[in-house]
C-alpha positions in Angstrom: -77.8 120.2 5.6 -78.8 123.7 4.0 -77.6 126.6 5.5 -79.3 130.0 4.8 -78.1 132.6 2.6 -75.3 134.9 4.2 -76.5 138.2 4.6 -75.2 141.1 6.6 -77.4 143.5 8.4 -76.7 147.3 9.1 -74.7 146.9 12.5 -74.0 143.2 12.4 -70.3 143.7 12.4 -70.7 145.2 16.2 -71.3 141.2 16.7 -68.1 140.5 15.6 -66.3 140.7 19.0 -68.8 139.2 21.3 -69.0 136.4 18.9 -65.2 136.1 19.5 -65.5 135.7 22.8 -68.2 133.2 22.4 -65.8 131.1 20.1 -62.9 131.6 22.6 -65.2 129.9 25.4 -66.4 127.2 23.3 -62.4 126.7 22.3 -61.7 126.3 26.1 -64.8 124.1 26.5 -63.4 122.2 23.8 -60.4 121.2 25.5 -62.8 119.3 27.7 -65.2 118.0 25.2 -62.6 117.3 22.5 -64.8 119.4 20.0 -63.7 118.9 16.5 -65.4 120.3 13.1 -68.9 119.0 12.8 -71.1 116.0 14.2 -72.2 114.3 11.0 -71.6 110.5 10.8 -71.6 108.6 8.0 -71.9 105.1 7.1 -68.3 105.1 6.4 -67.0 106.8 9.5 -69.6 104.6 11.7 -68.1 101.2 10.0 -64.7 102.4 10.9 -65.4 101.8 14.5 -62.2 102.5 15.6 -62.7 106.3 15.3 -63.6 107.3 19.0 -63.1 110.4 18.1 -66.0 110.6 15.7 -68.5 109.2 18.5 -67.2 111.6 21.0 -68.1 114.5 18.5 -71.3 113.4 17.9 -72.1 112.8 21.5 -70.9 116.1 23.0 -74.1 118.2 22.4 -76.2 114.8 23.4 -75.0 114.3 26.7 -73.5 117.7 27.8 -76.8 118.8 29.5 -77.4 115.2 30.7 -81.4 114.7 29.1 -83.6 112.2 30.5 -83.3 108.5 29.2 -85.3 106.9 26.7 -85.9 103.5 25.4 -86.9 104.7 22.2 -86.6 107.8 20.3 -90.5 108.3 20.2 -90.4 108.6 24.0 -87.9 111.2 24.6 -88.4 114.7 25.5 -89.0 116.9 22.6 -87.7 120.1 23.9 -84.4 118.1 25.1 -84.1 117.0 21.3 -84.6 120.7 20.4 -81.8 122.0 22.8 -79.5 119.2 21.4 -80.2 120.0 18.0 -79.2 123.8 18.3 -76.4 123.0 20.3 -74.8 120.7 17.6 -75.3 123.6 14.9 -73.2 125.7 17.5 -70.2 123.3 17.9 -70.2 123.0 14.4 -67.6 125.2 12.6 -70.0 128.4 12.5 -68.2 131.6 10.8 -68.8 135.3 12.2 -71.4 135.7 8.9 -73.0 132.5 9.0 -76.0 133.9 10.5 -77.8 137.3 11.1 -77.6 139.0 14.6 -80.2 140.8 16.4 -80.5 142.7 19.4 -80.7 139.6 21.7 -78.3 137.5 19.6 -77.6 135.1 16.7 -80.6 134.3 14.8 -80.8 130.7 13.3 -83.6 129.5 10.9 -85.8 126.6 12.2 -85.4 125.1 9.1 -81.6 124.8 9.8 -82.5 123.3 13.3 -84.6 120.9 11.7 -82.3 119.7 9.3 -79.7 119.1 12.3 -82.8 117.1 14.2 -83.5 115.0 11.4 -79.4 114.4 11.2 -79.2 113.7 14.9 -82.5 111.6 15.6 -83.5 110.5 12.1 -87.2 111.1 10.9 -89.4 108.7 13.4 -90.4 111.9 15.0 -90.8 115.6 14.1 -89.3 118.6 16.1 -91.6 120.3 18.2 -90.1 123.8 17.9 -90.5 126.1 20.9 -88.1 128.1 23.3 -85.6 126.2 25.0 -84.3 127.0 28.6 -81.1 125.4 30.0 -78.6 125.8 32.9 -78.0 129.5 32.5 -79.3 130.3 29.1 -82.6 130.1 26.8 -82.9 129.6 22.9 -85.8 131.8 22.5 -88.5 130.8 19.5 -90.6 133.0 17.3 -93.1 131.2 15.8 -93.8 134.2 13.3 -90.2 134.5 12.0 -89.4 130.8 12.7 -86.4 131.7 14.0 -84.0 130.9 17.1 -82.5 133.5 19.2 -79.4 132.3 20.5 -77.4 134.6 23.2 -73.9 135.1 23.0 -72.5 133.4 25.9 -70.8 130.3 26.8 -71.8 127.3 29.0 -69.5 124.8 30.9 -71.6 121.5 30.0 -72.8 119.3 32.7 -71.4 116.0 31.6 -68.5 115.6 28.4 -68.5 112.4 26.9 -66.1 109.6 27.0 -66.6 106.4 24.7 -65.6 103.3 26.3 -66.9 101.2 24.1 -68.3 99.8 20.9 -70.5 97.3 19.9 -71.5 97.0 16.1 -74.1 94.3 15.0 -75.8 94.7 11.6 -77.3 97.9 11.3 -77.2 98.7 14.7 -74.2 99.9 16.9 -74.1 100.5 20.8 -71.6 103.1 22.4 -70.8 102.3 26.3 -70.6 106.0 26.9 -69.0 107.8 30.2 -70.0 111.0 31.6 -67.5 113.5 32.4 -68.4 115.9 35.1 -67.7 119.2 32.7 -66.3 121.0 36.0 -64.2 118.2 37.4 -61.4 118.0 34.5 -58.0 119.5 35.9 -54.5 120.1 35.0 -51.1 118.2 35.9 -47.8 120.1 36.8 -47.0 119.6 33.0 -50.3 121.8 31.9 -51.9 118.3 30.6 -55.9 118.0 30.8 -56.4 115.2 33.4 -60.0 113.8 33.1 -61.9 113.0 36.1 -63.5 109.1 36.7 -67.3 109.1 35.1 -69.8 109.8 37.4 -71.8 107.3 35.6 -72.4 105.2 32.1 -74.9 105.5 29.7 -75.7 103.2 26.5 -76.2 105.1 23.4 -78.0 102.8 20.5 -77.4 104.1 17.0 -79.5 102.5 14.2 -79.1 102.9 10.7 -81.6 104.2 7.9 -80.8 105.3 4.1 -77.2 104.8 4.7 -76.7 107.0 7.6 -77.1 106.5 11.3 -79.2 108.3 13.9 -79.5 108.2 17.8 -82.7 105.9 18.8 -82.1 105.0 22.5 -80.2 106.7 25.6 -80.4 104.1 28.4 -78.4 103.9 31.6 -75.8 100.8 32.0 -73.2 99.3 34.3 -70.0 100.2 34.4 -67.8 98.4 31.5 -65.4 95.4 32.7 -62.2 96.7 34.8 -58.7 96.7 32.9 -57.5 93.5 35.0 -60.9 91.7 33.5 -60.2 92.9 30.2 -56.4 91.8 30.2 -57.7 87.8 30.6 -60.2 88.3 28.1 -60.5 87.5 24.4 -58.2 89.0 22.1 -60.8 91.0 20.8 -61.6 93.0 24.1 -57.9 93.5 24.8 -57.9 95.4 21.5 -60.6 97.5 22.6 -59.3 98.5 26.0 -56.0 99.4 23.7 -57.9 101.2 21.3 -60.0 103.2 24.4 -56.4 104.1 26.3 -55.4 105.4 22.7 -58.6 107.4 22.3 -57.7 109.0 25.9 -54.2 110.2 24.3 -55.4 111.9 21.6 -58.3 113.3 24.0 -55.1 114.9 25.9 -53.4 116.5 23.2 -57.0 117.7 21.3 -57.4 119.1 25.0 -54.0 121.3 24.8 -54.8 122.4 21.0 -57.6 123.8 21.8 -56.7 125.5 24.6 -53.9 127.4 22.7 -56.5 128.1 20.3 -58.6 129.8 23.1 -55.6 131.6 24.0 -55.1 132.7 20.7 -59.1 134.0 20.0 -58.9 135.9 23.4 -55.3 138.0 22.4 -56.6 138.7 19.4 -60.2 140.1 20.6 -58.1 142.2 23.0 
């Protein structure tokens, strides 16, 4: 995705402190959502269907505000797709001077949102640009300047994803995803993050086009088989369950790292 040329407006440095706070908040959210750098899903990464973190990263901005279901990307809510695209940019590795800042916050060009939209959802549908309202925030669209104004505030996601099954068939990958309540995580006596049970499960369909995968459907689904059933299933199913348990362990480790990063950023801001 092509980024705009770095610019420094007079007084832009004054946004460094609030942006640092935003990064700190997102780092804390990252302890829950296991945010890692970037959300690009290349064909090589997808073909390695063992990498659950890659899928969780892709789906973090997708599930966080619990968008409506759609059987086909052409039937998805256009405003929700824009919301997801902007959050995908915000959850990438942004540097303090990557974008300009205005009186109301960070300014992201429409072209960048369009590029992220196409990376996530392909080119079957075109983005419908406009102001997006979410839970406690608003991304304001300026049609004249063709930009989005992003308030510098942290948001606790409604849900965070946990991919529990991967089914690859030809040029299609179907992910079974548990929706974990964003405010339901807890810490045990040792300070480890403890994930809640999923509130529901969704099926996310990825389709390949021009060597890359894009999200084409988001549908409700039944919970996967229990561990007891999986233990008596074929070896392939048992292997999938083991990979899920390994991914969960990686999630806890990533959570501890992100929490430490948040503490460091907050201390530096002080």
